[in-house]
C-alpha positions as CSV (number, residue, x, y, z in Angstrom):
1,M,-9.8,70.3,101.7
2,V,-8.6,71.5,98.1
3,V,-9.6,75.1,96.9
4,T,-10.0,75.6,93.2
5,I,-9.8,78.7,91.7
6,P,-11.9,79.4,88.4
7,R,-10.4,81.7,85.9
8,I,-12.2,83.3,83.3
9,N,-10.5,82.7,79.9
10,T,-10.1,85.6,77.3
11,N,-13.2,84.6,75.3
12,G,-15.5,85.3,78.4
13,T,-15.9,81.6,79.4
14,L,-15.4,80.0,82.6
15,T,-13.0,77.3,83.2
16,A,-11.8,75.4,86.3
17,M,-8.2,74.4,87.1
18,T,-9.3,71.1,88.1
19,S,-11.8,68.5,87.0
20,D,-13.5,68.5,90.1
21,A,-14.2,72.3,89.9
22,G,-15.5,71.8,86.1
23,K,-17.7,69.2,87.3
24,L,-19.4,71.6,90.0
25,L,-19.7,74.3,87.2
26,N,-21.7,71.6,85.2
27,M,-23.7,71.0,88.4
28,M,-24.5,74.6,88.8
29,E,-25.9,75.0,85.4
30,A,-28.1,71.6,85.6
31,E,-29.1,71.9,89.2
32,S,-30.4,74.7,91.6
33,C,-27.8,76.3,93.9
34,E,-29.3,74.6,97.0
35,R,-28.4,71.5,95.6
36,V,-24.6,72.5,94.9
37,I,-24.3,73.7,97.9
38,T,-25.3,70.7,99.6
39,H,-23.0,68.7,97.6
40,L,-20.0,70.9,98.2
41,F,-20.9,70.1,101.9
42,D,-20.9,66.6,101.0
43,I,-17.7,66.7,99.5
44,F,-15.5,69.1,102.0
45,C,-17.1,68.2,105.1
């Protein structure tokens, strides 16, 4: 399991240190939190 830590840029936007985390952030914007959490379980479990 790889833990990714997002960081906040000086302009206030949230950017991820890895592409996978970036994809998850995009999913959070497009989908409900429940579906994102389910996807996280699919990836890490």
